[in-house]
C-alpha positions in Angstrom: -8.5 18.3 16.3 -9.9 17.7 12.8 -10.9 21.4 12.5 -7.3 22.4 12.0 -7.1 20.1 9.0 -10.4 20.7 7.3 -9.1 23.5 4.9 -6.2 21.4 3.8 -8.4 18.3 3.3 -10.8 20.3 1.1 -7.9 21.2 -1.2 -7.2 17.6 -1.9 -8.5 16.4 -5.3 -10.7 13.7 -3.7 -12.5 16.3 -1.5 -12.4 19.5 -3.5 -16.1 19.5 -4.4 -17.1 19.0 -0.8 -18.4 21.8 1.4 -16.8 22.3 4.8 -20.1 21.2 6.5 -20.5 18.2 4.3 -16.9 17.0 5.0 -17.4 17.5 8.8 -20.7 15.5 8.8 -19.1 12.8 6.7 -16.1 12.5 9.1 -18.5 12.3 12.0 -19.9 9.0 10.5 -16.6 7.2 10.4 -13.8 6.2 12.7 -10.7 8.2 11.5 -7.3 9.0 12.8 -4.9 11.8 11.9 -1.4 10.5 12.3 1.9 12.4 12.1 5.2 10.8 11.1 8.7 12.2 11.3 11.4 12.2 8.7 12.8 8.7 8.2 10.0 7.1 10.2 8.6 3.8 8.8 4.8 3.9 8.1 4.4 0.3 6.7 6.6 -2.6 6.0 6.4 -4.7 2.9 4.0 -7.6 3.4 1.9 -6.1 6.1 -1.8 -6.3 5.7 -3.4 -2.9 5.1 -6.9 -2.4 6.7 -7.3 1.3 6.2 -7.1 4.0 3.6 -4.4 6.6 4.2 -4.4 10.0 2.6 -1.4 12.3 2.7 -2.6 15.7 3.9 0.8 17.4 4.0 4.3 16.4 3.0 5.8 13.6 0.9 6.8 10.0 1.5 9.2 7.7 -0.2 8.1 4.2 -1.1 11.0 1.9 -0.6 11.9 -1.8 -1.0 14.8 -3.6 0.6 16.8 -5.6 -1.9 18.5 -9.0 -1.2 21.7 -7.3 0.0 19.8 -5.1 2.5 19.9 -1.8 0.6 16.9 0.5 0.4 15.7 1.1 -3.1 13.2 4.0 -3.7 10.5 2.7 -6.0 8.1 5.6 -5.8 7.0 8.8 -4.0 3.7 10.1 -2.8 2.7 13.6 -1.9 -0.2 15.7 -0.5 -3.5 14.3 -1.9 -2.2 10.9 -2.7 -3.7 7.8 -1.1 
């Protein structure tokens, strides 16, 4: 499964100096997951403990906060290459 993402990962700033073989060998050392989310899907909720590093390979996300009246406020955005 990772093979289809290798080229995209190598274009990310964090990995742009890696060779394809080095990246593959590095990924083999660690437990990783590639997750896909649909538009409007929640990835995390405020206050949840984060135990992993997430890197956006493709697409953008909105970082939102719910105010005291229940409205969603966009406080930031992240795109491909962001963690």
